[in-house]
C-alpha positions in Angstrom: -0.1 20.9 -36.6 2.2 20.4 -33.7 1.6 16.7 -33.6 1.7 16.4 -37.4 5.1 18.0 -37.2 6.2 15.5 -34.6 5.1 12.5 -36.8 6.9 13.9 -39.8 10.1 14.5 -37.7 9.9 11.0 -36.2 9.8 9.6 -39.8 12.9 11.7 -40.7 10.9 14.0 -43.0 10.9 17.8 -43.3 8.1 20.0 -42.1 7.0 22.5 -44.7 10.5 22.1 -46.3 12.3 22.7 -43.0 14.1 20.3 -40.7 12.7 20.9 -37.2 14.3 19.7 -34.0 12.3 17.0 -32.2 13.5 18.5 -28.9 11.8 21.8 -29.6 8.5 20.0 -30.6 8.6 17.9 -27.4 9.2 21.0 -25.3 6.1 22.6 -26.9 4.0 19.5 -26.1 5.3 19.5 -22.6 4.3 23.1 -22.1 0.9 22.9 -23.8 -0.3 19.8 -21.9 0.0 21.6 -18.5 -3.2 23.4 -19.2 -6.2 21.0 -18.7 -8.1 22.7 -21.5 -5.5 21.6 -24.0 -5.4 18.0 -22.9 -8.6 17.0 -24.7 -7.4 18.4 -28.0 -4.0 16.8 -27.7 -5.6 13.4 -26.9 -8.0 13.6 -29.8 -5.1 14.2 -32.1 -3.1 11.2 -30.9 -0.6 12.7 -28.6 -0.1 9.5 -26.6 0.9 7.6 -29.7 3.4 10.3 -30.6 5.0 10.4 -27.1 5.2 6.6 -26.8 6.7 6.2 -30.4 9.3 8.8 -29.4 10.2 6.9 -26.3 10.5 3.6 -28.2 13.1 5.1 -30.4 15.3 5.4 -27.3 16.1 9.2 -27.6 18.5 11.2 -25.6 17.9 11.7 -21.9 16.5 15.2 -22.3 13.9 14.0 -24.8 12.9 11.0 -22.7 12.4 13.3 -19.7 10.1 15.6 -21.8 8.1 12.6 -23.0 7.7 11.1 -19.5 6.8 14.5 -18.1 4.1 15.1 -20.7 2.7 11.6 -20.1 2.5 12.3 -16.4 0.7 15.6 -17.0 -1.7 13.9 -19.4 -2.4 11.1 -16.9 -4.5 13.5 -14.9 -7.1 13.4 -17.6 -9.5 10.4 -17.0 -9.6 9.4 -20.7 -5.8 9.5 -21.0 -5.4 7.6 -17.8 -7.8 4.9 -18.9 -5.9 4.6 -22.2 -2.6 4.3 -20.5 -4.0 1.6 -18.1 -5.3 -0.4 -21.2 -1.9 -0.1 -22.8 -0.2 -1.3 -19.6 -2.5 -4.4 -19.5 -1.6 -5.3 -23.1 2.1 -4.9 -22.4 2.6 -1.8 -24.6 4.4 0.3 -22.1 7.6 -1.6 -22.0 9.5 1.6 -22.9 8.8 2.8 -19.4 10.2 -0.4 -17.8 13.3 0.0 -20.1 14.0 3.4 -18.5 13.8 2.0 -15.0 16.2 -0.9 -15.8 18.6 1.4 -17.8 21.7 1.8 -15.6 22.6 5.0 -17.5 19.3 6.7 -16.9 19.3 9.6 -14.5 17.7 9.2 -11.1 15.3 12.1 -11.7 14.0 10.4 -14.9 13.5 7.1 -13.1 11.7 8.9 -10.4 9.3 10.5 -13.0 8.7 7.1 -14.5 7.8 5.6 -11.1 5.4 8.5 -10.5 3.8 7.8 -13.9 3.5 4.1 -13.1 2.0 5.1 -9.7 -0.7 7.1 -11.6 -1.3 4.2 -14.1 -1.7 1.7 -11.2 -4.5 3.9 -9.9 -2.6 5.3 -6.9 -3.9 3.5 -3.8 -7.5 3.1 -2.7 -8.4 5.7 -0.1 -10.6 3.1 1.6 -7.5 0.9 2.1 -5.6 3.5 4.1 -3.9 1.7 7.0 -4.8 2.8 10.5 -1.9 4.4 12.4 -1.6 5.2 16.1 1.0 7.9 15.3 0.3 10.8 13.0 2.4 13.7 11.6 1.8 16.9 9.6 2.8 16.4 5.9 3.9 19.4 3.9 3.6 19.4 0.1 5.3 22.3 -1.8 7.2 23.4 -4.8 11.0 23.6 -4.3 10.9 27.3 -5.4 9.4 28.0 -2.0 11.9 25.7 -0.1 13.3 28.4 2.2 10.0 29.5 3.6 8.8 25.9 3.9 11.9 25.0 5.8 11.2 27.8 8.3 7.6 26.6 8.5 8.7 23.1 9.4 11.3 24.3 11.9 8.7 26.5 13.6 6.2 23.7 13.7 8.7 21.3 15.2 9.5 24.0 17.8 5.8 23.8 18.8 6.2 20.0 19.4 4.6 19.0 16.1 5.8 16.0 14.2 6.4 17.2 10.6 7.2 15.3 7.4 9.0 17.1 4.5 10.4 15.3 1.5 14.1 15.9 2.4 13.8 15.4 6.1 11.1 12.8 6.7 9.7 12.3 10.1 10.0 9.7 12.9 7.0 7.9 11.4 7.9 7.9 7.6 11.5 8.2 6.2 12.5 10.9 3.7 11.5 10.7 0.0 14.8 9.6 -1.4 14.3 7.5 -4.6 11.0 5.8 -4.1 9.1 9.0 -4.8 5.4 8.0 -5.4 5.2 5.2 -2.8 7.0 7.2 -0.1 4.8 10.2 -0.9 1.7 8.1 -0.5 2.9 6.6 2.7 3.6 10.1 4.1 0.1 11.4 3.2 -1.5 8.2 4.7 0.3 8.8 8.0 -0.8 12.5 8.1 -3.6 14.0 10.2 -3.0 17.3 8.5 -1.6 18.0 5.0 -0.3 21.5 4.5 -0.5 22.5 0.8 1.9 25.4 0.1 0.2 27.2 -2.9 2.3 28.9 -5.5 2.4 29.2 -9.3 5.1 26.6 -9.5 3.1 24.3 -7.4 0.1 24.6 -9.7 2.3 23.9 -12.8 4.0 20.8 -11.2 2.7 17.4 -12.1 4.3 15.9 -9.0 2.7 18.5 -6.7 -0.6 17.9 -8.4 -0.3 14.1 -7.8 0.4 14.7 -4.1 -2.6 17.1 -3.8 -4.8 14.7 -5.7 -4.1 11.9 -3.3 -4.4 14.1 -0.3 -7.8 15.4 -1.6 -9.0 11.8 -2.1 -8.1 10.9 1.5 -9.7 14.1 2.8 -13.0 13.2 1.0 -12.9 9.9 3.0 -12.5 11.7 6.2 -8.9 10.4 6.9 -7.2 13.8 7.1 -7.6 17.6 6.9 -6.0 19.8 4.2 -4.8 23.3 5.2 -3.7 25.8 2.4 -0.9 28.3 2.8 -0.6 31.1 0.2 3.1 31.5 -0.6 2.8 34.4 -3.1 0.9 37.6 -2.2 -0.3 38.1 -5.8 -1.4 34.4 -6.2 -4.4 33.8 -4.0 -8.1 33.3 -4.3 -8.7 37.0 -3.9 -5.8 38.5 -5.9 -6.3 40.5 -9.1 -5.5 37.3 -11.1 -6.7 34.6 -8.7 -5.7 30.9 -8.6 -7.4 28.9 -11.3 -7.4 25.5 -12.9 -7.3 22.2 -11.0 -5.9 23.8 -7.9 -8.8 26.2 -7.6 -11.2 23.4 -8.0 -9.5 21.4 -5.2 -9.5 24.4 -2.9 -13.2 25.3 -3.5 -14.0 27.7 -0.6 -11.5 26.2 1.9 -9.8 28.4 4.5 -6.3 29.5 3.8 -3.5 31.4 5.6 -0.9 34.0 4.4 2.7 32.7 4.4 4.6 34.7 1.8 6.8 36.4 4.4 8.7 35.0 7.4 6.5 37.0 9.8 3.4 35.6 8.2 4.8 32.1 8.4 5.2 32.5 12.2 1.6 33.6 12.5 0.4 30.6 10.3 2.3 28.2 12.6 0.1 29.3 15.5 -3.0 28.8 13.5 -2.0 25.4 12.1 -1.3 24.2 15.7 -4.8 25.4 16.6 -6.2 23.4 13.7 -4.3 20.3 14.8 -5.6 20.6 18.4 -9.2 21.0 17.1 -8.8 17.9 14.9 -7.3 15.9 17.7 -10.3 16.8 19.9 -12.7 15.9 17.2 -14.0 19.5 16.9 -15.1 21.1 13.7 -12.4 23.4 12.3 -13.8 26.9 11.6 -12.2 29.5 9.4 -10.5 32.3 11.3 -11.1 36.0 10.7 -8.3 36.3 8.1 -8.4 37.9 4.6 -9.5 35.2 2.1 -11.1 33.0 4.8 -14.8 32.6 4.9 -16.8 32.1 8.0 -20.5 31.8 9.0 -21.5 35.0 10.7 -24.2 34.4 13.3 -24.9 38.1 13.4 -25.4 38.3 9.6 -27.7 35.3 9.6 -29.8 36.7 12.5 -30.3 39.9 10.4 -32.0 38.0 7.6 -35.7 36.9 7.6 -36.4 33.4 8.7 -37.4 32.3 5.2 -34.1 33.6 3.8 -32.1 31.8 6.6 -33.8 28.5 5.9 -33.2 28.8 2.2 -29.4 29.5 2.8 -29.1 26.6 5.2 -31.0 24.3 2.9 -28.6 24.9 0.0 -25.4 24.8 2.2 -24.5 28.5 1.5 -25.2 29.9 4.9 -21.6 31.2 4.8 -22.8 33.9 2.3 -25.2 35.5 4.8 -22.8 38.4 5.4 -22.5 39.0 1.6 -26.3 39.0 1.2 -26.6 41.5 4.1 -23.9 43.8 2.7 -25.6 43.7 -0.8 -29.0 44.3 0.9 -30.5 41.2 -0.7 -32.7 40.2 2.2 -35.8 38.7 0.5 -36.3 35.6 -1.7 -38.1 37.8 -4.2 -34.9 39.8 -4.7 -32.9 36.6 -5.0 -35.1 35.5 -7.9 -34.2 38.6 -9.8 -30.4 38.1 -9.5 -28.5 37.6 -12.8 -25.3 35.6 -13.2 -23.4 38.9 -13.0 -25.1 39.7 -9.7 -24.1 36.2 -8.4 -20.5 36.8 -9.5 -20.4 40.2 -7.8 -21.9 38.8 -4.5 -19.7 35.7 -4.4 -16.1 35.8 -5.8 -15.3 32.3 -4.5 -15.8 29.8 -7.3 -17.0 26.9 -5.2 -19.7 28.8 -3.4 -20.6 30.7 -6.6 -21.5 27.5 -8.4 -23.7 26.5 -5.4 -25.4 29.9 -5.3 -26.2 29.8 -9.0 -27.8 26.4 -8.7 -29.8 27.6 -5.7 -31.0 30.7 -7.5 -32.0 28.7 -10.5 -33.9 26.3 -8.3 -35.7 29.2 -6.8 -36.7 30.5 -10.2 -37.9 27.0 -11.3 -40.3 27.0 -8.3 -41.9 30.2 -9.6 -45.2 29.1 -11.4 -45.1 29.8 -15.1 -47.9 32.0 -16.5 -50.8 30.4 -18.4 -51.3 30.7 -22.1 -54.1 33.2 -21.5 -51.8 35.3 -19.2 -49.0 35.3 -21.8 -51.4 36.3 -24.4 -52.6 39.2 -22.3 -49.0 40.2 -21.8 -48.2 40.2 -25.5 -51.5 41.8 -26.5 -52.4 44.2 -23.7 -55.9 45.7 -23.4 -56.4 49.4 -24.1 -55.5 51.4 -21.0 -52.7 49.1 -19.8 -49.9 51.6 -18.8 -47.2 49.0 -18.3 -47.9 45.8 -20.4 -44.7 44.1 -19.4 -44.0 44.0 -15.6 -40.4 45.2 -14.8 -40.0 47.1 -18.1 -40.6 50.8 -18.0 -42.6 52.0 -21.0 -41.3 54.7 -23.3 -42.8 58.2 -23.4 -44.4 57.3 -26.8 -46.1 54.2 -25.3 -47.3 56.3 -22.3 -48.8 58.9 -24.6 -50.5 56.2 -26.7 -52.0 54.5 -23.7 -53.3 57.8 -22.3 -54.9 58.6 -25.6 -56.6 55.1 -25.7 -58.0 55.8 -22.2 -59.9 58.9 -23.6 -61.4 57.1 -26.6 -64.1 55.3 -24.7 -66.5 52.8 -26.3 -67.3 53.1 -30.0 -70.7 54.4 -31.1 
C-alpha cells in the first residue's frame, strides 16, 4: 500500500481521495527499509522503480536525499545490489550522475551518492588489498558517540598508537573530507586493527554498515583484526534487549569491551594496545576475562569426560565447556536429550548457539533408528510392560491396568 500510494502520488493522483505528501511517503520508505526483514517485501513490490522514478523527476534536495539514502540501505540486499548493478550496466542510473554534477546539490547528498556508487561497483576486492609497511588503527563509529570516540583516539595516541578517525586522518591516510567511500576503504585497507564502536545509531546507519561490511570482508581474508567496543550499557550482546540484525551476525561471538563511560574507555585503551601487540607478534588474540567476552576455560574442559571434550573440539564449540559444566551436562547421552530451549538457555550467544544446535542435531542423527519390529513393540506393548514408552511416565490408570494384566496368566 505504501508503494502504491507513492506511484499514485508520482502520477499526480489522490490516494483514497486524499492528497498525500511525497515527502512523507519517502520518509516512511526510508525508515522501513532499515530493517533487513522489510527489504525483501519492498523489493518484491517494486521499491527500486519507485525510488528511481522519483529521482528522475528531479525533486527537492530533501526528497533526493531520502531516495538516495533508501537506495543505499537497499544495496545491502544481494538481490537489490544485483539489480542496481544491472541497471548501471545499461545506463539507467544517470539520475545519480546528475546529482554528482549538479553544482547546487549539497555536499552531504553527493557524498551519499558516491557511497551508493561504491556499493554498486562492488566495493573493492579484499584479495587486491595493497601491502603496506605502515599500519594504523582505524576507528569506525556513529557521530552520536563522537565525544567518547575522540577521547578513545586521544588516549590511544598517548600510548604511541597511530590512529585514523574520519575527521583527523592519520599520518598514513588523510581525513575523510569529500571522497567518503574511497577514503574509507583506503583507511580500512591501511589498518591492522579496526575498532567498531557499537551503538544503536551505528546499527541504523547505512554508512557505518558499509564500513563494517568492508572491514569484515578483509578480516575474513586475514588482513586485519576487528575489535568491538560497546558504547551503550543497555545495547550489548548480553543486555535485556541485545544487539540484533546485521550487526549481531557480524559480531558472532567475538570479544568486546565496555566503553560507555570515560573510565571504561581508559581501560579499553589498555586492552586494545594489548591486542595490537599480540597481532604484531603474530600471537592468537584471546578474549579477556570481561563481562560479555567468551574464553576457553582449560579447567572447565578438564572437568569433562574425554568423549565430551573431543565432541566439543570437533565442532569448534570448546568455548562452551564452562557452560556445559555449570549446567551439569557432562555426558553425550545428556546432550542428545537437549531441546532447542535447553540450547538457548545454555548458550545466549547467537553465533555459538547456531553451532551448538547443529552439533546436537548431528549427534541425534548418529543415534540408530529403531527397526519396524521395535517400533511395533513400542506402539503395541506386550502384557506386563510397565512403561511402554521410554522416557514417558505412565499414568496411575496405566499402572493399575498393567498390574492387573500381570495377574491374569495364560488362558485356559
